[in-house]
DRENDOMI-430773 format. One record per residue (C-alpha): z negated, y negated, x negated; residue in one letter. Coordinates in nm, 3 decimals. Layout:
! residues N
REC         w         v         u   r
REC         Z         Y         X   A
...
END
This chain:
! residues 135
REC         w         v         u   r
REC     7.405     6.829   -12.419   M
REC     7.096     6.717   -12.611   A
REC     6.759     6.724   -12.437   R
REC     6.611     6.378   -12.379   T
REC     6.259     6.285   -12.491   V
REC     6.080     5.965   -12.394   L
REC     5.852     5.834   -12.673   A
REC     5.576     5.606   -12.541   V
REC     5.344     5.410   -12.772   D
REC     5.249     5.046   -12.811   D
REC     5.280     5.074   -13.190   E
REC     5.644     5.020   -13.287   R
REC     5.605     5.214   -13.612   A
REC     5.482     5.522   -13.426   I
REC     5.765     5.505   -13.172   V
REC     6.015     5.473   -13.457   R
REC     5.858     5.766   -13.645   L
REC     5.884     5.983   -13.334   I
REC     6.237     5.865   -13.260   Q
REC     6.378     5.918   -13.610   V
REC     6.227     6.264   -13.649   N
REC     6.329     6.393   -13.306   L
REC     6.681     6.250   -13.337   E
REC     6.712     6.411   -13.681   R
REC     6.678     6.755   -13.517   V
REC     6.914     6.679   -13.231   G
REC     6.710     6.529   -12.948   Y
REC     6.811     6.212   -12.763   R
REC     6.515     5.971   -12.765   V
REC     6.431     5.690   -12.523   L
REC     6.137     5.457   -12.586   T
REC     5.872     5.266   -12.395   A
REC     5.574     5.058   -12.509   S
REC     5.318     5.133   -12.233   D
REC     5.254     5.355   -11.935   G
REC     5.410     5.121   -11.681   K
REC     5.732     5.094   -11.878   E
REC     5.725     5.473   -11.924   A
REC     5.716     5.527   -11.547   L
REC     6.011     5.289   -11.506   D
REC     6.212     5.474   -11.774   V
REC     6.127     5.812   -11.621   V
REC     6.248     5.690   -11.280   A
REC     6.575     5.551   -11.413   S
REC     6.663     5.787   -11.699   E
REC     6.503     6.122   -11.601   H
REC     6.402     6.245   -11.949   P
REC     6.331     6.613   -12.007   D
REC     5.995     6.550   -12.177   L
REC     5.752     6.264   -12.249   V
REC     5.555     6.214   -12.572   V
REC     5.288     5.957   -12.487   M
REC     4.993     5.776   -12.644   D
REC     4.677     5.723   -12.440   I
REC     4.550     5.385   -12.556   M
REC     4.810     5.128   -12.447   M
REC     4.813     4.792   -12.268   P
REC     4.900     4.740   -11.899   R
REC     4.873     5.112   -11.815   M
REC     4.719     5.372   -12.042   D
REC     4.857     5.720   -12.098   G
REC     4.600     5.896   -11.879   F
REC     4.689     5.676   -11.580   E
REC     5.062     5.727   -11.641   A
REC     5.007     6.104   -11.674   L
REC     4.817     6.110   -11.343   N
REC     5.095     5.917   -11.167   K
REC     5.361     6.151   -11.306   L
REC     5.171     6.462   -11.199   K
REC     5.100     6.329   -10.846   K
REC     5.465     6.248   -10.778   D
REC     5.659     6.552   -10.651   P
REC     5.971     6.425   -10.833   A
REC     5.799     6.425   -11.174   T
REC     5.507     6.666   -11.147   R
REC     5.690     6.932   -11.350   D
REC     5.795     6.689   -11.625   L
REC     5.634     6.812   -11.949   P
REC     5.406     6.561   -12.122   V
REC     5.277     6.580   -12.478   I
REC     4.987     6.345   -12.543   L
REC     4.997     6.201   -12.896   L
REC     4.687     5.994   -12.957   T
REC     4.403     5.895   -13.188   A
REC     4.156     6.000   -12.916   R
REC     4.038     6.333   -13.049   A
REC     3.708     6.386   -12.868   Q
REC     3.672     6.711   -12.677   D
REC     3.637     6.533   -12.343   R
REC     3.968     6.349   -12.396   D
REC     4.150     6.669   -12.491   V
REC     3.997     6.849   -12.192   F
REC     4.090     6.562   -11.960   Y
REC     4.447     6.565   -12.088   G
REC     4.494     6.937   -12.036   Y
REC     4.322     6.951   -11.697   T
REC     4.537     6.664   -11.574   N
REC     4.867     6.824   -11.665   G
REC     4.945     6.760   -12.032   A
REC     5.142     7.045   -12.187   H
REC     5.020     6.971   -12.540   C
REC     4.769     6.741   -12.708   Y
REC     4.838     6.620   -13.061   L
REC     4.609     6.384   -13.251   T
REC     4.698     6.100   -13.488   K
REC     4.755     6.088   -13.771   P
REC     5.013     6.359   -13.713   F
REC     5.273     6.551   -13.907   D
REC     5.618     6.487   -13.755   P
REC     5.705     6.854   -13.818   R
REC     5.414     6.952   -13.594   E
REC     5.541     6.722   -13.319   L
REC     5.888     6.876   -13.347   I
REC     5.726     7.218   -13.323   S
REC     5.540     7.115   -13.005   F
REC     5.857     6.972   -12.848   V
REC     6.054     7.285   -12.937   D
REC     5.775     7.504   -12.800   R
REC     5.775     7.321   -12.464   V
REC     6.153     7.356   -12.429   F
REC     6.151     7.718   -12.544   N
REC     5.874     7.806   -12.299   S
REC     6.088     7.661   -12.017   E
REC     6.370     7.900   -12.112   K
REC     6.128     8.192   -12.125   T
REC     5.972     8.097   -11.789   D
REC     6.316     8.073   -11.628   A
REC     6.422     8.410   -11.771   A
REC     6.095     8.573   -11.663   D
REC     6.116     8.436   -11.310   S
REC     6.462     8.589   -11.273   G
REC     6.331     8.936   -11.352   R
REC     6.121     8.955   -11.039   Y
REC     6.364     8.825   -10.781   Q
REC     6.470     9.075   -10.516   L
END
């Protein structure tokens, strides 16, 4: 079964770019246009990963990230921030608040695919490693 990725951005063209490229390599892609809608989709559809912009109406990506990481049901959900905000303090804030990866716009879709693959591959490695030390 294909892994499910939620693409969150208020720019339709960006969401479509993410969706087409991830679907092309076999991922199932859901979409949302802001942080509030993203939280609703996460609650109802339980995606395996979220790719999210920061600057959005109603609820920005940082606020949505914080809500996801504070909720025990979603705190382990991987989040890739994909944003035009490239200042060091934004990158630092993203990582220290639970983002798995931080990718800046404009972006190469191949790099995004690489980040998504890396997150999913690290989960497999973590699961295999944790099994080695069980008594």
